[in-house]
N, C-alpha and C positions, 0 to 999 in steps of 0.2 A: 704522642707529642712528636712533631716533626723537628728534626735537628737541621739547622741551616748549615749548608756546606759552602765552601768556596773553591774556586779553581783559579790557578795562577795563569795570568796572561803572559805569554812568552812571544819573543820576536826573533826570527832567524837572522843571525848576523849577516849572512850572505845577501839578504834582501836589501840591506843598506846600499850596497853597490849596485844591485839590480835595479832598484828604484831610480837611482841617479842615472843609470844608463838609459832607462826608458824615458826619463824626463828630458834628457839631452840626447836626442837621437843622433846628432852630429857631434863628433868629438871636438871639433873646432869651437863649438859653443863654450867649452870649458874655459878657454882663454878669455873670451869675452866676459864670462862670469867672474873670473879672478880679477880682471882689470876693474870691473865695476865694484868689486869688494874694496879695492884700493880707493876708488872715488868716494864710496860711502864712508871710508876712514879718513876723509879730508886730505888725501894725498894731492900734492900739486904736480908731481911727476911720477910716471910709471915707466919703467924700462922693461920691455919684453925681449928676451933673447931666445931665438929658436935655433937649435942645433940638431944634429942627427940623432943623438942619444938622449937629449934632455931639453926642457923648456924652463926658463927662469923668468918669473914675474916679480920685480922688485919695486917697492914704492917707498915714499917718504911720508907716509901718513902718520896717524897718531900711535900706531903700534898697539901692542896688547900687554897687559899685565897678567897675573895668574887668573884673576876673575874673567878677564877678557878672553883668555885661551879656553877656559871652561865654557864660556858662552859660544865661542867659535865652533867648538865641537859638540854643541848641543843640537842634536838632529831635530829639524822641524821647529826650532824655537821661533816664537812670534816676537822676539825682542825688537826687530827692526820695524815691525808694524806698530809697536807701542812707542818707539823712538824714531819717528819718521824723518827727523831732521838731524843732520850731522852737527856735532857740538861747535866746531870752529867756524865753518863757512855757511852753516845753515842749509846745506844741500838736501834736496829731497832724495832720501835713500832709495836705491833701486832694488836691492835684494829684499827677499821676503822671509824665506824659511831656512836658508843656509844648507840646503841639500846638495847644491851644485858642487861643492868641494869634494864630496864623496864620489861623484860621478867622474872625477878626474882619473880614478883607477880603471875606468873603461879604456883609457888611452895609455896608461903606464903601469908599471909594477909597484911603484911607491911614490908618495909625494911627501916632501919635507917642508915644514913650516918653521921659519926662524923669525922671531920678532923681538923688538926692543922698545922699552918705554920707561922713561924716568929712572934710569939706572938698572931696570930689570931686563934681562935678556934670557931667552929660552929657545929650545929646539924640540919640535915634536915630529916623530917619524911615523907615517902611516904606511906600513908595508902590507900589501895585499895578501901575500902568501902567509905571513905571520897572523894576520887578522883572521883568515879562514882556518888556520891550523888549530886554533884554540877557541872553539865556539862558545865556551862558557866564560871566557875572559872578555870584558868590555872596557878594557883600558888600553891606552896608547903610551908608549915609552916617552917620557918627558925628561929633558936634560936642561937644567939651569946652567947657563954659560956666562962667561965674563962679558960684560957690556963693552961695547966699542964706542968711546966718546966721539970718534971721528965719523961714526955711522949716523948718529942721531936716531930719532924715533922712526919706526917704519917696520914693514913686514916683507919678507922674501919667501915666495913659494916656489919650490923646485919640483918639477915632474921628471922623474928619472926612469931609465930603461923603457923608453917609449915603445909601445906595441903598434902604434899607427904613425904614419908619416904626415907631416904638415908642410904644405907649400907656403912660402912667404907671401905670395900674392893673395892666397885664400885667407891667411891670417889677417893681412892688412884690410881686406874687404870686410871681414867680419868685425874688426875693430871699428872701422869707419861707420858701419851701420849700427852696431850694437853698443857703442860707448858714447857718452856725451862729450864729444871732442870740442863742441862750441862753448862749453861751460867756462866761466871765468876761472883763471888760476888753475888750469888743469891741462897737462900735456902728456902725451903718450909717445914713446919712442920704440921703434921696432928695429932690433939689431943696430942700434945707434942712430937711426934716421927718424926724424919726426913724422908721425902719422897725422895727416891733415884732413880736416872734414871735406866731404865731397862738395864740389862747387860746379855750378852750371852757368854757361854764358847764354844769354837770351833776354827775352822780355819778362821782367819780374813783376809778379802780382802779390803784394803782401796780403795775408789772410788773417782776419779776426772775426770770428763768429761766436755768438753767445748761445748757450743751451741752459736748460734748467739745472744741469749738473755741473756746469763750469764752462770756461771759455775754450775755444779752439783757436789756435794761432799757428802761423807758419808762413811759408812762401812757396808759390807755384811759379815755375819758370817754363816759358814757351820757347823751346829751342829753335834756332834758325833751321830752315829746311836742310841745310848742308850738315847739320849736327844731329839730325834725327836718327834714332837707333831703336832696334827691336830688343836690345839687351836691357834688362832691368826695367821693364815697363811698369808704369804706375807711380803712385805717390807714396812716399814712405810715411806710414802711420806710426807715430811715436808716443810712448808713455814715459814721462820723466826723461825726455830727450833721448830715449833709446828706441830704435826702430823695432817694432814688433812684427810687422809684415807690410808688404806693398799691396795697395788696392787700386783698381782702375775705376771703380764707382760708375760702371756702365760706359766708360769711354771707349771700351773695346768695340762698341758699335759704330764708332766714328771712322772705322777703316784705318788707313795708314796715318791719319792725323794724330792718333793716340801716341805714336812714336815720338812726337814733339813735346809731350807734356812730362815734366819731371817736377820734383819738389818734395816738401815734407810738411806734415801736419802734426802738431803736438796736442794731445788731449789727455791730461793726467787723470781724469775721472774714469777713463775706460777700464772695465774689468778685464783682466787677461787670464789666459790659461796658465796652469802651473809651470809649464815648460817655456812660457813666454813666446810661444810661436803663433799665437792667435788670440782672438777676442771671444768673450762669451756673448755670442750674437743674440741670445734670447733675452739678454738684460735690457732694461729700459734705457740705460745709459747709451748702449750701442745704437738703439733705435733713434735716439735724439741726435747722436753723432752722424748717422747715415742721412737723416733729414737735412742737417746743416751742410753736409758735404754735397748733397744734391744741388743746393743753392750755389755752392762754390763752383761746382763743375759746370753749371749753366753759365756762370759768369766767365769761366775759363773758355768755354766754347765760343762765346761772343768775341772775346779778345782774339782767339785763334783765327776766327773768320775775318776779323778786321786786319790782322797781320798778314793773312794769306792774300787778301785783296791788295794790300799795300805792296807786297812782293810782286804779285802778278801785274800790278799797275806799272811798276818799274820796268818789268820785262816788256810789257806792251808799249810803253813809251819809247824804249830803245828800238823795238821793231818798227813802230809807227814812224819815228823820225827817219830811220834808215830807208824805209820804203818811200816816204815822201821825197827824200833827197834824191833817190834813184829815179823816181818818176819825174821830178823836176828836171833832172839832167837829160832824161829821154825826150821830154817835150822841148827842151832847149835845142836838142839835135834835130827835132822834127816839128818846127814851128807851125807847119801847115795842119797839124793834128789839133792845135789849140781850138777849143770850142768857140773862142771869140774871134776866130779868123787868124790869118797869118800874123805872127808876132815878130817884129824885127829883132835881129840878133844884137847882143850887147858887145862891148869892147873886148876883143879877144885877148888884149894885153892885161886885163884886170887881174889882180892877184887872187889866187884861189883861197877860199876859206871853207873847210869842211866839204870839199868836193864841188863847191860852187863859187862863183865870182864874188869878191868882196864889195860891199857897198860903203861909200864914204860916209863919215859920221853925220855930215849935214847935207846929204844929197836930197834932192827934191824928187818928186814923182816923175819928172821929165829928164832926169840926168841920163846921159848916154852910158848906161852900165847895166849889167845883169847882176842882181844881188841876191844874197841869201842871209837871212837873219836866223842864227841858230835857235831852234825851238826850245821853249821852256816847258817843263812838265806841267801839264794841266793848263797851259796858257795857249797863246796863239803864235804860230810860227809864220814868218813872212818869207815866202819864196817869190821873188820879183823878177819879171821881165819888163824893162822900161824902154821907152821910146824917146827919140830926140824931139826938140822943139818943133821941127818942121813937119813931123809925122803926125797924122791924125789917127786917134784911136778909133777902132770900129765901134759901132753902136751894139749894145747888148741884144743878142737875138731874142725874139719874142718868146721862144720856147723855154728860155732860161730865166724869164722874169717871174716864174711861178713862185709865190711866197711859200717857204717851207713851213710845215705844220709839226713835224716830228720833233723839232727843236724844243718844243714845250715839254717834252717827255724826258729830257735829259736827266740822268742820275748824277749824284755827286762825284762818281768816278768817271764821268764822261771826259774824253779827250778831244779837243777841237783844234785843228791846225788849218792853215790856209796856204793855197797855191795862188800867188798873185800874178795877174797879167795886166800890167799898166794900172788902170783905175778899176779893173775888174778882178774878181778872185773866185776861186772854188774853195768852199769850206769842206773839210773832211772831218767827220765825226765818228769816233770809236766809242760805242756804248752798248749797254745791255737792253735788248728788245724782246727777249724771250726765245726759247728754242723753236717755237712754231713759226716765227717770222722769217723772212728771207735772209740770206747771209749778207746781202747788201741791197740798197735801193737808193734812188736819187729823187730829190724834190728841188726843183729849180737848179741852183748852183751848189746844193749841199749834198754831199755823198755820205750816206750812213752805212757803217759796217757793224754788223751784229755780233757781239762777243759771246752771245749765248748759243749761236748756231753750232750744231755738232761738228761741222767741218772746221769751224774756227777753233773749237776746243782741241780737235785732233792736231791741226797744223801748228797750234801755238805751243806744243810741247817741246819743240826744239827751235833754236834760234834761227837756223838757216831756212827752214820751211815757214817759220813765222813771218819773216820779212817778205819772202816770196809770195806767200798767200795774200798779205795785205796789198802788196804791189800789184798782184794779179787783179784784185777787186778794183783798185783805183784806176788802173789802165783800162779795165773793162768799162767802167762808168764814164771815164773821159772820152773813150772812143764812141760810146753811145750818145754822148752830148753833141757829137757832130751831126746827129739826126740823119744818119745814113740809113736809108730804107733797106739796103741790101745787107743781110746778116753776114755774108761772106766778106764784104768790105769792112764791116765793123771788126770782124775777127782779124783781118789783115792789119788794120790800124793798131789793134791791141798787140798783135804779135811784134810789130815794129817797135812799139814802146817798150815791151818787155825785153826784147832783144837788146835794145840800147841801154835799158835800165840796169841790166846785169852783164853788160859787155865789160870785159877786163880792161879795155882801152878807154 
């Protein structure tokens, strides 16, 4: 007859600290863990004090009685999993197994827990050397102390004799990312100063997506180009308002555009690793999350493209207006180059507006003045050279009567401006025609400039070359409108216009 034997399961005390160290590879994570413990205990204020020799985390939460202390030092307890909401504020508790406090000894020689609740106050000291000196003893010294009525309920954890240094900036960054600072009735102070949640300026996109496992909500911000940065790339993925990690969701393939995307996404249903540094990517919950985020990223890309076009349109409008004003001034100085024949000069005593002569509010087409109406974005700008009553305007040359066809292909971002010569005018159109089309071409009295041409893209990168490039194309086409068969003569006319367009006088 076989006798059933038993073997005792033992656990090496030193592994309690070792497990904690491995779970929290960065010591600074311990501060985040302790602050989140205060959040789970319904604290409304947490004060973190970082000094050379010690770190103190003090909260005004519910504190602990004797049973609470026993639970606090119960390694791997599933208590928070079974009590997922805090009693006072109904907060979704962040902690799970309570192993983080033991990992504190990876950064210090001892930690002290002082707590008070309903007249009960106690102090527990966890000394690393003493803990390891007596492997058979699994108890910690507890001292019941006199309660302080001015203190109220709450817990203070002190890390003493630090073995690692902590920079205030690093501590603040970790609190910002790893603590629910946006939660109602919850504030964290670091060395007396409030720690504020991260905020971005830019175009905001509220996010709300559904999955079979729960909702995804958050906010994506498209930064202005001037605020783009390669630091902290990606979107903060949060569980219970705590950042687990940053993800780019394929946006890294966008090139430098990814540096303009920031924001956060919260998905409480996501399963996370025990050290809270990542997600269980084989889980179906994560697969549903990825699918939803692909839809979000596609929408972000559309908005980013629209914003980029809007910014480029503003730059193009400035360069276009500047070039037109300069070309107008050059033709004013060289009226014989006008494609409509010689244009009489205006009143030299007229007041200047934007580099050109002012036009009276109720002037007619035949007022003796040279006028310039400031161009409006996306509208029509009037550059006018007007003649007197006695002067006859020339007839429009036959070669300029050709009806334009490309105007039918204008995109919503097209910019159309006019150079007016009495009752005639030249329309100038800046639009997208494809990289294979010419950089500019003319139909009748319409000059088209191709924004997709490789030369246009290169010269548009800086303001100075942008204006010069557009002015060069405009003067080239104006000179060609003279129908001079001698290419050298066309080049000379263009050179005259460009010289006067950019003359400092």
